[in-house]
Steps between C-alpha positions, in 0.01 A plus 500: 500500500148365439506655150812303414336173604202564272727587213713191564189281506386664177838436338497143625149449363610643165804272491274205588255584222785535251647167611163326459459664159844383388428149627168498313670614181769234534240229557296620203803502271598154621149368440495655151836344414380164630174527303692572179731206563203271566326623186809425293531155661132422449446646155846447354737735322243599236285672765679832450442502125135395538396849606371775274701824498389762753311720252298207365426382856366847576265482201387152601433611860293789369300268274445244776387772740260636238340154479482455876121484493515172308832361621447559871190274525685231303792521745261484798338194342843344453591561863172341609582194289845483658343525845276207408811296410655582836180424692444172317864397528505580872174323585505196725462237383686586182295446186731469203228510233341811652840668512571403139163646399577823688840516329340446159253782571789723606681427171183580305464834675873566465484439125198731472677774697820460297301522176342828617831641618687401187231656279546831683878472466482419129269796438742727687795365302304551175425860596863557590619358167253720310654816648 
């Protein structure tokens, strides 16, 4: 009789784990669907066509990863500039000119990072076209 109880508890635990797994999957799928809908609402109908095909994206990911030693510090610098915008914008009392200066610095670093990233992408696209 005691063996049956253990087996029943084991089966109940398994059913519970499966139920939690199914719930997690359903929530994940719902969140993904909502994210796609929000992206379409935010970016407009052209968002779907503004994506490179899968094989080109793979080549671009490889190229970006290969240049991680130069891109990673630029991204860290960009995040630090964004943090400065948040810190300045959240400070009390609010200083508009300091926040504008922090935002201008963020844009400068963003432009620099985009220039570096786009150069890597263009080189990868050139190499791909040469094949």
